[in-house]
C-alpha positions as CSV (number, residue, x, y, z in Angstrom):
1,M,4.9,-25.3,6.6
2,A,6.8,-24.5,9.2
3,T,10.1,-23.3,6.9
4,V,7.2,-20.8,5.0
5,S,6.1,-19.3,7.6
6,R,9.0,-18.6,9.2
7,E,10.4,-17.5,5.5
8,R,6.7,-15.6,5.3
9,I,7.2,-13.3,9.4
10,T,10.2,-12.2,8.2
11,T,10.0,-11.2,4.8
12,L,7.0,-9.1,6.4
13,L,9.7,-8.4,9.3
14,R,11.8,-6.8,6.9
15,G,9.2,-5.0,4.8
16,I,8.4,-3.1,7.7
17,S,9.9,0.7,8.2
18,A,8.9,4.0,10.1
19,R,6.9,4.5,6.5
20,Q,5.0,1.6,7.6
21,V,4.6,1.9,11.0
22,R,3.4,6.0,10.8
23,L,1.0,4.8,8.2
24,V,-1.0,2.0,11.7
25,S,-0.5,4.4,14.1
26,G,-2.4,6.8,11.4
27,V,-4.7,4.1,10.4
28,I,-6.0,4.3,14.6
29,L,-5.9,7.6,15.6
30,F,-8.5,7.9,11.7
31,A,-10.1,5.7,13.2
32,Y,-11.2,7.3,16.8
33,L,-11.8,10.0,13.9
34,V,-14.2,8.7,12.4
35,S,-16.1,7.2,15.9
36,H,-15.8,10.6,17.4
37,F,-17.3,12.5,14.1
38,L,-19.7,9.8,13.9
39,N,-21.5,10.7,17.5
40,H,-20.5,14.5,16.5
41,A,-23.3,14.4,14.3
42,L,-26.2,12.8,16.2
43,G,-26.2,16.1,17.2
44,N,-29.3,16.7,14.4
45,I,-31.0,13.9,16.9
46,S,-31.2,15.2,20.2
47,L,-29.0,15.5,23.4
48,E,-29.9,12.5,24.0
49,A,-28.4,10.6,21.8
50,L,-25.1,12.2,21.6
51,A,-25.0,11.3,25.3
52,T,-26.1,7.6,24.0
53,G,-23.2,7.5,21.5
54,V,-20.1,9.4,23.9
55,Y,-21.1,6.6,26.9
56,I,-20.1,3.6,23.7
57,H,-17.5,5.8,22.1
58,T,-16.0,6.1,25.6
59,A,-16.5,2.6,26.6
60,F,-14.6,1.4,24.0
61,W,-11.4,3.7,23.3
62,Q,-10.1,4.0,27.0
63,F,-10.2,0.4,27.7
64,L,-7.8,0.2,29.4
65,P,-5.5,-2.0,26.0
66,V,-7.0,0.8,23.4
67,T,-6.3,3.8,25.0
68,I,-2.5,1.9,25.6
69,L,-3.1,1.3,21.6
70,F,-3.9,4.5,21.1
71,Y,-2.0,7.1,23.3
72,T,0.6,5.0,21.8
73,A,-0.3,6.4,18.7
74,C,-0.9,9.2,19.7
75,L,2.6,9.5,20.8
76,V,4.4,7.9,18.2
77,H,2.3,9.5,15.1
78,T,3.3,13.6,16.6
79,A,6.8,11.6,16.7
80,L,7.3,10.9,13.2
81,G,6.0,13.7,12.0
82,I,8.6,16.0,13.9
83,W,11.1,13.8,12.6
84,A,9.8,13.8,8.8
85,L,10.0,17.7,9.5
86,Y,13.3,17.0,9.7
87,E,14.1,14.2,7.0
88,R,12.9,15.5,4.5
89,R,14.6,17.7,2.1
90,Q,12.6,18.9,-0.6
91,F,9.6,20.5,-0.4
92,R,8.3,20.8,-4.2
93,W,8.2,17.8,-5.0
94,K,3.9,17.5,-4.7
95,A,1.6,20.0,-2.9
96,I,0.0,17.2,-1.8
97,E,2.4,16.4,0.4
98,P,4.3,19.1,2.2
99,L,0.4,20.3,2.9
100,Q,0.0,17.2,4.7
101,L,3.1,18.2,6.6
102,A,2.1,21.1,7.3
103,L,-1.1,20.3,8.3
104,G,-0.2,17.2,10.9
105,L,2.5,19.3,12.9
106,S,-1.0,21.9,13.2
107,I,-3.1,19.2,15.2
108,P,-1.3,18.7,18.2
109,M,-0.7,22.9,19.0
110,L,-4.8,22.9,18.3
111,I,-5.8,20.5,20.1
112,I,-3.9,20.1,23.0
113,A,-5.6,21.9,25.3
114,H,-9.6,20.3,24.5
115,V,-7.8,17.2,25.2
116,I,-5.9,18.2,28.9
117,G,-9.3,19.8,29.8
118,I,-11.3,16.9,29.0
119,R,-9.0,13.6,29.7
120,L,-5.8,14.8,31.7
121,G,-9.3,16.9,33.9
122,Q,-10.8,13.7,34.6
123,T,-7.8,11.4,35.8
124,L,-6.1,14.7,37.8
125,F,-9.3,15.2,39.0
126,G,-12.1,13.6,38.5
127,H,-13.9,16.4,36.0
128,E,-17.2,14.1,33.9
129,R,-16.8,16.8,31.2
130,L,-19.2,15.4,28.9
131,Y,-21.2,17.6,25.8
132,P,-23.8,19.0,28.3
133,Q,-20.4,21.2,29.8
134,I,-18.3,21.4,26.3
135,L,-20.8,23.0,24.5
136,F,-21.7,25.2,27.2
137,L,-17.9,26.1,26.7
138,Y,-18.1,26.2,23.4
139,W,-21.5,27.6,22.5
140,I,-21.5,29.9,25.8
141,W,-19.4,30.7,27.8
142,A,-16.5,31.5,24.9
143,P,-17.9,31.3,21.3
144,W,-14.4,31.6,19.6
145,R,-13.3,29.1,20.6
146,I,-16.2,27.6,18.1
147,W,-13.7,29.0,14.7
148,M,-11.6,26.7,16.8
149,M,-13.4,23.7,16.8
150,L,-14.0,23.4,13.4
151,A,-11.2,24.7,12.1
152,V,-8.8,21.9,13.7
153,M,-12.0,19.2,13.2
154,T,-11.7,20.2,9.4
155,I,-7.3,20.1,9.7
156,A,-7.1,16.6,10.7
157,W,-9.7,15.3,8.3
158,V,-7.9,16.5,5.6
159,H,-4.6,15.9,6.9
160,G,-6.4,11.8,7.7
161,C,-7.9,11.9,4.6
162,I,-4.4,12.9,2.0
163,G,-2.8,9.9,4.2
164,L,-5.4,7.4,2.9
165,Y,-5.3,8.4,-0.6
166,L,-1.7,8.1,-0.5
167,W,-1.4,4.7,1.1
168,L,-4.7,3.2,-1.5
169,R,-4.6,5.3,-4.4
170,M,-1.6,2.3,-5.4
171,R,-4.2,-0.1,-4.6
172,A,-6.4,-2.4,-7.4
173,F,-9.5,-1.9,-5.8
174,Y,-9.0,1.7,-4.8
175,K,-10.7,3.0,-8.9
176,R,-14.0,0.8,-7.8
177,A,-13.7,2.1,-4.5
178,A,-13.5,5.5,-4.8
179,P,-17.0,7.1,-5.5
180,Y,-17.5,5.8,-2.6
181,L,-14.7,7.2,-0.5
182,L,-14.9,10.7,-1.6
183,A,-18.7,10.5,-0.9
184,A,-18.0,8.9,2.8
185,A,-15.2,12.3,2.9
186,V,-17.3,14.4,2.3
187,L,-20.6,13.6,4.5
188,I,-18.9,12.4,7.5
189,P,-17.3,15.9,8.9
190,T,-20.3,17.6,7.1
191,L,-22.8,15.7,9.8
192,S,-20.4,16.5,12.3
193,M,-20.7,20.2,11.6
194,L,-24.4,20.3,11.8
195,G,-24.4,17.8,14.6
196,F,-22.0,20.3,16.6
197,Y,-24.3,23.5,15.5
198,Q,-27.5,21.5,15.8
199,S,-26.8,20.7,19.0
200,G,-24.8,24.3,20.4
201,R,-28.3,25.9,19.3
202,M,-30.3,23.2,21.6
203,V,-27.9,23.8,24.7
204,I,-28.5,27.6,24.0
205,E,-32.1,27.0,24.1
206,L,-31.3,24.9,27.4
207,D,-29.5,27.7,29.4
208,S,-30.9,29.0,32.9
209,D,-30.4,29.0,35.7
210,E,-31.5,25.3,36.6
211,W,-30.3,23.7,34.1
212,R,-26.2,25.1,34.7
213,A,-27.0,24.4,37.6
214,E,-27.2,20.6,36.9
215,T,-24.5,20.9,34.0
216,Q,-21.7,23.2,35.7
217,S,-21.2,21.8,39.5
218,V,-17.8,21.4,40.6
219,R,-17.9,18.5,40.2
220,Q,-18.3,18.6,36.7
221,I,-16.4,20.8,35.4
222,G,-13.8,21.9,38.3
223,T,-12.2,24.7,40.3
224,R,-11.4,27.5,38.7
225,A,-7.8,26.2,41.1
226,E,-8.2,23.7,39.2
227,A,-8.7,25.3,35.4
228,R,-5.2,26.9,35.9
229,A,-3.1,24.1,36.9
230,L,-5.0,22.5,34.0
231,D,-3.6,25.4,32.2
232,R,-0.5,25.5,33.1
233,I,-0.2,22.0,32.0
234,T,-1.2,22.9,28.5
235,D,1.6,25.5,28.1
236,Y,4.3,23.5,28.7
237,F,3.1,20.8,26.2
238,L,2.9,24.1,24.5
239,F,5.8,24.2,25.2
240,G,7.6,21.4,24.5
241,Y,5.7,21.2,21.2
242,F,8.3,24.3,19.5
243,G,10.8,23.6,21.3
244,L,10.7,20.1,19.7
245,I,9.8,21.5,16.1
246,G,12.5,24.4,16.9
247,I,15.0,21.9,17.8
248,A,14.1,20.1,14.1
249,L,14.4,23.0,12.9
250,L,17.8,23.7,13.9
251,A,18.9,20.4,13.4
252,R,17.7,20.3,9.9
253,G,20.2,24.2,9.4
254,A,22.6,22.2,11.2
255,R,23.1,19.8,8.4
256,A,22.7,21.9,5.8
257,I,25.9,23.6,6.8
258,N,27.0,20.8,7.8
259,E,26.5,19.4,3.9
260,R,28.7,22.3,2.8
261,R,31.1,22.0,4.9
262,R,31.5,18.0,3.7
263,G,31.7,19.1,0.0
264,M,29.5,18.6,-2.8
265,I,29.3,15.6,-5.3
266,N,28.7,14.6,-9.4
267,L,25.4,12.8,-10.1
268,S,25.6,11.9,-14.2
269,Y,22.6,10.3,-15.3
270,G,24.3,8.6,-18.3
271,N,22.6,10.7,-20.6
272,G,25.4,14.1,-21.1
273,R,23.9,15.8,-17.4
274,T,24.8,16.3,-14.8
275,V,24.8,18.3,-11.2
276,R,26.1,19.2,-8.3
277,V,24.5,18.4,-4.6
278,P,25.6,18.5,-1.1
279,K,26.8,15.0,0.1
280,G,23.8,13.5,1.8
281,L,20.9,13.6,-0.5
282,S,19.7,11.6,-1.8
283,V,19.1,10.5,-5.9
284,L,16.3,10.9,-5.6
285,E,15.9,14.3,-4.0
286,A,18.8,15.9,-5.6
287,S,16.7,14.5,-9.1
288,L,14.2,16.8,-8.0
289,R,15.5,19.7,-6.7
290,N,17.6,20.5,-9.5
291,N,14.3,19.6,-12.1
292,V,15.5,16.4,-13.6
293,P,12.1,14.4,-15.1
294,H,12.8,11.1,-12.4
295,A,10.3,8.1,-12.3
296,S,9.1,7.3,-8.7
297,V,5.4,6.4,-8.3
298,C,5.0,6.5,-4.4
299,G,6.7,9.7,-4.1
300,G,9.9,8.3,-3.0
301,R,8.2,6.4,-0.2
302,A,10.3,2.8,-1.1
303,R,7.1,1.3,-1.7
304,C,7.7,0.8,-5.9
305,S,10.5,0.7,-8.3
306,T,10.2,2.2,-10.4
307,C,13.1,4.3,-9.7
308,R,16.0,2.1,-10.1
309,I,18.9,3.1,-11.1
310,R,21.5,0.9,-12.6
311,I,25.2,2.2,-11.2
312,I,27.8,3.0,-14.1
313,G,30.9,1.1,-13.0
314,D,32.7,0.6,-9.2
315,C,29.6,0.3,-7.0
316,S,31.6,-1.3,-3.9
317,D,32.0,1.8,-1.8
318,L,28.7,2.8,-1.8
319,P,26.3,2.2,1.6
320,R,25.0,-0.9,1.8
321,P,21.0,-1.3,0.9
322,S,18.6,-0.4,4.1
323,Q,16.8,-3.0,5.3
324,R,13.5,-1.3,3.1
325,E,15.4,-0.9,0.2
326,A,16.9,-4.4,0.7
327,F,13.0,-6.0,1.5
328,V,12.2,-4.2,-2.0
329,L,14.8,-5.3,-4.5
330,G,14.1,-8.3,-3.3
331,R,10.1,-8.4,-4.0
332,V,11.1,-7.7,-7.9
333,G,13.6,-10.4,-7.5
334,T,17.1,-8.5,-8.5
335,S,20.8,-9.5,-6.0
336,D,21.8,-6.5,-8.5
337,P,24.4,-4.8,-6.0
338,S,24.6,-2.0,-9.8
339,I,21.5,-1.2,-8.9
340,R,20.1,0.6,-6.1
341,L,16.4,2.7,-5.5
342,A,17.1,6.5,-5.7
343,C,15.3,7.3,-3.3
344,Q,16.6,5.3,-1.1
345,L,21.0,5.3,-2.2
346,R,22.8,8.7,-0.7
347,P,26.1,8.4,-2.4
348,P,29.5,9.8,-0.6
349,S,31.1,10.6,-3.3
350,D,31.3,10.8,-7.2
351,L,28.2,8.9,-9.3
352,S,27.2,7.5,-12.4
353,F,24.1,5.8,-13.8
354,F,20.9,6.0,-15.7
355,Q,17.6,5.7,-14.6
356,L,15.6,1.5,-15.8
357,F,12.2,3.2,-15.7
358,L,12.1,6.6,-17.8
359,P,8.9,9.1,-16.5
360,H,6.5,9.2,-18.1
361,T,4.6,12.8,-19.0
362,S,1.0,13.1,-20.8
363,A,0.7,14.8,-23.9
364,D,-0.1,18.3,-21.0
365,G,3.0,17.7,-19.2
366,H,1.0,15.7,-16.4
367,E,2.0,12.3,-15.4
368,S,0.2,9.3,-16.9
369,N,-1.6,6.9,-14.7
370,P,0.4,5.5,-13.0
371,T,-1.1,2.3,-13.5
372,R,0.7,1.9,-16.3
373,I,4.1,3.4,-15.3
374,G,4.8,0.2,-12.8
375,Q,2.5,-0.2,-9.2
376,E,2.6,-3.3,-6.9
377,R,-0.4,-5.7,-6.4
378,Y,-0.8,-9.4,-6.1
379,L,-1.2,-11.3,-9.2
380,V,-1.4,-14.8,-9.8
381,S,0.4,-15.7,-13.4
382,L,-0.1,-18.3,-15.4
383,F,2.2,-19.8,-17.7
384,V,1.5,-22.7,-20.8
385,D,3.9,-24.1,-22.9
386,M,3.2,-26.2,-25.7
387,R,5.2,-29.7,-25.4
388,G,7.2,-30.7,-28.6
389,S,6.9,-28.2,-31.4
390,T,10.3,-28.4,-32.7
391,Q,9.0,-31.7,-34.1
392,L,6.6,-30.2,-34.9
393,A,8.1,-28.3,-37.0
394,E,10.2,-30.6,-38.7
395,K,8.2,-32.7,-40.7
396,R,5.2,-29.5,-41.8
397,L,5.0,-27.0,-43.9
398,P,6.0,-23.0,-42.1
399,F,2.5,-22.1,-42.4
400,D,1.5,-25.8,-41.0
401,T,3.6,-25.4,-38.0
402,V,2.2,-21.8,-37.5
403,F,-1.4,-23.2,-38.7
404,I,-1.2,-25.6,-35.1
405,V,0.7,-23.7,-33.1
406,N,-2.3,-20.8,-33.3
407,R,-4.3,-23.1,-33.1
408,F,-2.9,-24.1,-29.8
409,L,-2.8,-20.0,-28.2
410,G,-6.2,-19.9,-30.2
411,A,-7.5,-22.5,-27.4
412,V,-4.8,-21.2,-24.2
413,S,-6.3,-18.0,-24.1
414,Q,-10.2,-18.7,-25.0
415,A,-9.6,-20.2,-21.4
416,V,-8.0,-17.6,-20.1
417,L,-11.1,-15.4,-20.8
418,A,-13.4,-17.6,-20.0
419,C,-11.9,-17.1,-16.6
420,A,-10.9,-13.2,-16.1
421,G,-7.8,-13.7,-17.1
422,M,-6.3,-11.7,-19.1
423,P,-3.2,-12.7,-21.7
424,N,-0.1,-11.2,-22.2
425,Q,2.6,-12.6,-23.8
426,F,3.0,-14.7,-26.2
427,V,6.7,-16.1,-26.4
428,G,7.4,-18.4,-28.7
429,D,4.5,-21.2,-28.6
430,G,3.5,-20.3,-25.0
431,M,1.8,-17.8,-23.0
432,L,2.1,-15.9,-20.0
433,A,-1.5,-14.7,-18.2
434,L,-2.3,-12.6,-15.4
435,F,-5.8,-13.4,-13.0
436,G,-6.7,-10.6,-10.0
437,L,-6.1,-7.0,-11.7
438,S,-9.9,-6.7,-10.9
439,T,-10.2,-9.3,-8.5
440,S,-9.5,-10.4,-5.0
441,R,-6.8,-13.7,-4.2
442,Q,-8.1,-15.6,-3.2
443,E,-11.0,-15.5,-6.4
444,A,-7.6,-15.1,-8.4
445,C,-6.6,-18.4,-7.8
446,R,-9.9,-19.7,-8.5
447,Q,-9.5,-18.0,-11.9
448,A,-5.9,-19.5,-12.4
449,L,-6.8,-22.8,-11.7
450,R,-10.5,-23.3,-13.0
451,A,-8.4,-21.7,-16.8
452,A,-6.3,-24.8,-16.5
453,A,-9.3,-27.8,-16.2
454,M,-10.5,-25.3,-19.2
455,I,-6.8,-25.3,-21.0
456,A,-6.8,-29.2,-21.0
457,A,-10.0,-29.7,-22.0
458,N,-9.6,-27.4,-24.9
459,V,-6.6,-29.2,-25.7
460,E,-8.2,-32.2,-25.7
461,E,-10.9,-31.0,-28.0
462,L,-8.4,-29.1,-30.4
463,N,-6.5,-32.9,-30.4
464,R,-10.2,-34.5,-31.9
465,F,-10.3,-31.8,-34.4
466,L,-6.4,-31.9,-35.6
467,E,-6.3,-36.3,-35.1
468,H,-6.1,-36.5,-38.7
469,D,-2.7,-34.5,-39.0
470,L,-0.8,-35.5,-36.1
471,R,1.4,-38.1,-35.3
472,E,0.7,-37.5,-31.4
473,P,-2.0,-35.0,-29.7
474,I,-0.4,-32.2,-28.7
475,R,0.5,-32.1,-24.8
476,F,1.4,-29.1,-22.4
477,G,2.6,-28.1,-19.3
478,I,1.7,-24.7,-16.4
479,G,2.9,-24.4,-14.2
480,I,0.9,-21.1,-11.6
481,N,2.4,-18.9,-8.8
482,G,1.1,-16.2,-7.2
483,G,2.4,-12.8,-5.2
484,E,2.9,-10.0,-5.1
485,V,4.7,-8.0,-8.3
486,I,5.2,-5.0,-10.4
487,V,2.7,-4.0,-13.1
488,G,3.1,-1.7,-15.7
489,D,4.2,-0.1,-19.5
490,I,7.8,-2.4,-21.0
491,G,9.8,-1.2,-23.5
492,Y,10.7,1.4,-25.6
493,R,8.0,4.6,-27.1
494,D,5.6,3.2,-29.3
495,H,6.9,-0.7,-28.5
496,M,5.7,-0.8,-25.0
497,V,3.9,-3.8,-23.5
498,F,1.1,-3.9,-20.8
499,T,3.6,-6.4,-18.5
500,A,4.1,-8.2,-15.1
501,L,8.1,-8.5,-13.1
502,G,9.0,-9.9,-10.4
503,D,10.2,-13.4,-8.5
504,P,6.7,-14.2,-9.0
505,V,6.1,-14.2,-12.5
506,N,9.6,-16.3,-12.9
507,V,8.7,-18.7,-10.4
508,A,5.8,-19.3,-12.1
509,A,7.8,-20.0,-15.1
510,R,10.9,-22.4,-13.5
511,L,7.3,-24.3,-12.1
512,Q,6.0,-25.0,-15.8
513,D,9.9,-26.7,-16.4
514,M,9.1,-28.7,-14.3
515,T,6.4,-30.1,-15.9
516,K,9.0,-32.3,-17.5
517,S,10.6,-33.9,-15.3
518,L,8.3,-34.3,-12.7
519,A,5.2,-35.9,-15.2
520,C,2.2,-34.3,-14.4
521,E,0.2,-31.4,-17.0
522,L,0.1,-29.1,-13.7
523,V,2.4,-27.6,-11.3
524,I,1.4,-24.9,-8.9
525,S,2.7,-23.7,-5.8
526,D,1.5,-24.6,-2.2
527,E,0.3,-21.3,-1.2
528,V,-2.2,-20.7,-4.6
529,R,-3.4,-24.0,-3.0
530,E,-4.0,-22.7,0.1
531,T,-5.2,-18.9,-0.7
532,A,-7.6,-20.8,-2.9
533,G,-8.8,-23.1,0.0
534,L,-7.6,-25.7,-1.8
535,D,-7.4,-28.9,1.3
536,A,-4.3,-30.1,1.9
537,D,-4.2,-33.1,1.2
538,A,-6.6,-33.2,-2.1
539,L,-3.8,-32.3,-4.7
540,P,-0.1,-34.0,-4.2
541,V,2.8,-32.2,-2.7
542,Q,6.3,-32.1,-3.2
543,E,9.7,-30.1,-2.3
544,V,11.6,-29.1,-5.2
545,T,14.9,-26.4,-5.7
546,I,14.4,-24.0,-8.4
547,R,16.7,-22.1,-9.6
548,G,17.7,-18.5,-8.3
549,R,16.4,-19.6,-5.1
550,N,17.6,-20.1,-1.4
551,E,14.8,-22.1,0.5
552,P,12.7,-25.1,-1.0
553,M,9.2,-24.3,-2.1
554,I,7.1,-26.4,-2.1
555,V,4.3,-27.2,-4.1
556,R,1.6,-29.4,-6.0
557,T,1.0,-31.5,-9.0
558,V,-1.7,-32.4,-10.9
559,T,-1.3,-34.9,-13.1
560,D,-4.1,-34.3,-15.4
561,A,-5.4,-30.7,-15.4
562,R,-9.3,-31.6,-16.3
563,T,-9.7,-32.8,-12.9
564,L,-8.7,-29.5,-11.2
565,S,-12.6,-28.7,-12.1
566,A,-14.2,-31.1,-10.2
567,L,-11.8,-30.3,-7.6
568,I,-12.8,-26.9,-7.4
569,N,-16.6,-27.4,-8.3
570,G,-15.9,-29.4,-4.9
571,E,-15.1,-27.0,-2.5
572,Q,-17.7,-24.1,-3.8
573,S,-20.6,-26.7,-3.3
574,E,-19.5,-27.3,0.4
575,A,-18.9,-23.8,0.4
576,A,-22.6,-23.0,-0.3
């Protein structure tokens, strides 16, 4: 078990890249933004509600560990935004991505004066600037700042929503959750801006000499000298930020000049087309720069493998795959050095290749559903195979054999469908079924185990129905495994089939083969057993070696698959 845990941790660490760090820091900042906007929305009730809300808001976000995490996320996200400006070579991919980058880079310059005036003023001079002081500044002292505040609220919210969309759009639940997410994306900023407006009106109505003496004292907003000191700090931060952006732009220009000096290379697509590009571009960037269609569901973020290419000829001189590229290729179960990700490979010399996934376009020229092109998600694969079909065919007419095999596959398919699975591929007398296309991981594992029990029951009933025509009852073997796979349309033109690819599917097939040597009807991976919520001592344990994998694997064996039904029902009763 310790070996399995170490393997999971190692796999997780290998999958971390700058994009994952940017995502985590962005989610932290978006959580702060949601909290702040909900606080603004309390202005629709009263200034007292605003005061209560800001007390809760600051109590959480100024808790020292949370504060450290928040400001670390601010610095990291800003730094990665400037790095993205330098790193990105191609701005003609999709308008939404350059827009997100531009909005993100504009946020610090718009918000820095607000942050320094409140947070740094409190730290350095002990100011107590809360909503009465800020609303007075915006609505009475400097009304022009209202438009800047509304602009930065809109920009920050749109930037965060774009980031969440690019992250969640490939998730299984996104299609169901999209209407609710859209409602939240519209309602939260609308209520926040209305709250900002209503609280501003309240401050204007309350404005008087007595109210100013109570809320605008030197202790609360500071002296003019302190204000000038904060303004100077703001200017230094702005100059530094603009300087960093300028350095990134100058570095881009220096890189372009250096690439031209280093020379050009030819990229041949294997279909007669060749493009000439500067050294240093990735294959995907070269394709997009020269308007060559190239599949890439994730937009070149190394979060999918749809941009995969196969190198033609010698690939020994190519740079080694990065940590992220090796992780993605490992997830789809390939160790062939000639297969690379086009978004990560930057060839130093002429290269010939062909694309493994041809780009899909609909009739109107737009990309088809990303789910059909390719999507990474967790699925549970169930392989079932009929034993002894060769001997069955030797002593029967061909049509009789087909009849019996079809009845067997029908019994299996009925069980899969009854448990919300999808019969996917039929290979001879065997079948691959997929679970988890529209459910959680735990439910997918439980559905697969329930289907295995129902398959055994259906085959037993089929044996009773055919006992007069069978010398021996029909036997079968089942293998079940779960993991991250690529699902999408595989095939050519009119012969496309929706299926799953990846190492977890191959392992499920290997487990099905092992039922012969282990003398049982079902072999499941221990990961499926654990995710399904079955007790560790519920099923016999075995450590087996899987062909194509370096590490041994923990599996569970079931002699009679029908017993799973009582086991799963018992777990459900305990949970209830």
